[in-house]
C-alpha positions, 0 to 999 in steps of 0.5 A: 519388206517394202510394205512394212517400210511403207506403213504409216504407223510410227513406234515411239517409246510410249507406244512400245510400252503399250505394245509390250503389255501382255495380251492374247492375240487370237486372230493372228493380227500383226502390226507393222511400223514403218518408222521407229523412234531413234534409239528405241532399241537401245532404250528397251535393252537398257530398261531390261538390263535394269530389271524392267519386265512386262509381267503376264497377269495370272488371270490372263494365263489361266484364260489362255489355257482355258481357251486352248483347251476349248480349241483342242476339244473343238478340233478333236470333235471335228476330226471324227 
C-alpha cells in the first residue's frame, strides 16, 4: 500500500520488542511502518527458533475475557 510505504514510522529491533509485548487493542488502531530495519525478519525468526516468546500475562487474559463478556451483554441488551 502506498500509504504504508509513506508512513514516517520506522520499525527497529528495539521497537519490535516493544510492539511484540501483549496488549489489548480495543479501539482497532493499526500501526504502519514505512521502513523496517534491515534484517529484522531474520532476527525475529532467529529469536523464535531459539525459544523467545512474548507471553501474555494471566491478568491481561482475565481482563480480556471480562471485557468480552461485558461487550456481549451490551450487544444482547441492544438487540431487544
